[in-house]
C-alpha positions, 0 to 999 in steps of 0.5 A, a space after each residue: 499500499 502506497 503511503 499519503 506522505 513520508 516524513 523526512 528524518 532530517 527536518 521531521 517535515 511530511 513530504 508529499 513528492 516521492 516515488 514508491 515501488 515494491 513497498 519502499 521509497 525508491 526516489 523522494 525530495 524534501 522541499 523544506 531541507 532538500 534531502 534527497 537521501 532515500 534511507 532518510 524517509 520514513 512512513 508514518 508507522 515506521 516514524 512512530 516506531 523510531 520515537 518510541 525506540 529509545 536507541 534513537 533518542 538524544 537524552 
């Protein structure tokens, strides 16, 4: 299922300009910070999982 948007992990902005193929993002661009690294984008569900995983907290 294609998500409505992705979240840029660089600036945490929603991203609506992306290409999705075989259950993963293959191309995306954040219009806020210019990020184009597909590894730095997450679906809403992936982002929520990262936010509850303490390994990614910057305490």
